[in-house]
N, C-alpha and C positions, 0 to 999 in steps of 0.2 A: 300145105293146108290139108287137113284131114276132114273127111265126111264119113261118119260112122266107122271110124278107125281105118279108113282106106284113103290113100293119097289121091287127091283130085287136082291139086295145084301147088304152085311154088311161088314164093316171094323172095327176091334177092336184092340186096343193096347194091346199086350200081356205083362203080368207082371210075369207069373209063368211058363208056358209051353214053350218049344222050345226057350230058351233064345237067341239062335243065330239069330233068325229072330224075330223082334219085332212086326210085324203086321200080324194079322190073317184076311184072307178074305174068304167070302163065297157067293156063288150064290144061290139064293132062288127061282129059277124057274127051270123047267126041260129042259135039264139035269142039275142037281145041281153039284156044284164043290166047292172045298175049297183048301186053301193053305196058305203059309206063305211068307212074303216079308220083305225086309230090311227097306223099307220106306213106308209111307202112299201113296205116289204117285205111287209106284210100285204096291201096293195092289189095288188101284183104277184102274190102267191100266189093271191088271189081270182080274178084274171083267168086265171092258169094253170089252176087247178082247174076253172073254168067251161068254158074252151075245150077242155080235154082230155076233158071229158065229152060233147062234141058228137059224135054218131055220124058225121056227114058232114063233119067238119072239113077233111080233106084235099081233098075235092071243092070245098068253098067257097073254100079258099085257092087252088086251081088255077084256079077260075073268076075270082077276083079278079086273079090274075096275068095271065090271058089278056085280061081287059077292060082292065087297066092298059096292056098292050102296045098295044091298039087305040087307047086315048086318046093314048098317046105318039106314034102315027102320025097323029093328027088325025082318026080315023074318027068318034069321038064317039057311037058306038052303044052 
């Protein structure tokens, strides 16, 4: 899942673990979180809700954007 073109989360269809819930979601910014949902829409909403509750979301996204730019130039720091 992207926020302002930066990856903040992921939704995956589960085929092996926790068969009762078909969709696994995870937030990949701080504070991170993860869980399971019955539908893809519920999983996406879980990520949206979690991310929009992060007080410094904008700063984290901007930091990721800046670091991504450095990696693109091969800086590697």
